[in-house]
C-alpha positions, 0 to 999 in steps of 0.5 A: 120246044124251049127257045133261048136267046143268047146275047153274043158279047164278041164277034163269035162264041164256040159251039161247046162254050155256048152249050155250057153257057146256056146250061144245055150241057153241064160241063165243057166235056159234056158239050164236046161229047154231045157234039161228037155224038151228033146230037147238036144242029146249027141252022138245021144241019148236024154239026160235028165241029166242037169249036165251030164259031157261032155268030149272031143270027145262027140257031143251035138246036139240041133235043128239045131246046133251041138257042138263037145267037143274037148280037149284043146291043151297041154300047155308047162310047164316050171319048175323053179329051185331056189337055196337057197341063201348062206350067204356070211360068209359061202361062204368066205374061212376061214384062219386057 
C-alpha cells in the first residue's frame, strides 16, 4: 500500500480537495464521486461527507493508498519595529 504524507498549510483541508491535491482523484468532481460511492475512509471509517474537514493526525485511505495529514513545520516569524521619523527642527537644540 502506498503511503503519502500531506503537509497541511492551514488549520484543515476538505476531503475532496485533499484527494485532488494528492493526485488520488484527477479532478474535484471525481473526488466527490469517490466519496459519494463510499470508496474513501478517514481514520478507518467510511466517510460520505465530501467536504469533511481533515486536520493534522488524520489518515485517509483510498483503494491502495493512504494519506497521512501532517502539520506543516512552524515558520519562524520576525517582528520589525519602526520608529517614526523625527523632524529635524524638533531634534535640533534651541538657543534661548
